[in-house]
N, C-alpha and C positions, 0 to 999 in steps of 0.2 A: 545444483542448493542445494535445500534439507526440504523438505516440504512442510507444511504448520500442520500438525494434526488434523487435523479435518477438511483439509484441501486434494482433492486424490492424486494420485501417482506416474501422470501425469494426466498437465493440465499446458493451458497458456496463455501471459499476465503480458501488457502493453505497459509500457511503462511512460508518464510524460513532467520532463522534466519540472519541477515547481522552482516559487523565492524563498516560501514560509512551509517551509513538507508539514510545523504540527500543525496550523497554520490549514494549511491545506486542508488533515485531516480534519481534524475540527469540525472546517464547511462541509466534511462532505456527510459524516459522524452531524449535521445541525440536518439534510436537509432529503437526511433516509436508507443514511444508506450505514455499513459497522462496518468498528477497526476492526482487520486481523490482524493486522500486523506492528503494534504503535513503530512509530521510529529509529528505524534502526540501519549504526555503519558501522559502512563501510574502510577501512578504513586505507588512507592514503585518496581513498576518489572521495564519500563525500553519503549521503546516509538516505533509503528509502520508507517505504513503510508498503502498507496494502487492508484495503480498505474493499466493499465489496455491494453494488450496489440496493435500488430500493431490492432489483428482481434480483439477483442473488450473483450478478455478474463481479469477476474478481478486475480488479484494477491498480495500478501500481505510483505510485507517485516522487520521484529525485529528489533533493539539491548534493547538486555536488560541490 
């Protein structure tokens, strides 16, 4: 996958499967995180989003 503009060239992100992608991303932001990538479809698979927590760790969420 291509990296987002401000992500390092080499990195690792773990993903957590959620029931509601947008609500989960909104909750992460409300708790002090920052949305890095808005919900993005993966044709035939599902959708994902990426956020950073308050100390800068990037995490992904996925809905299949």
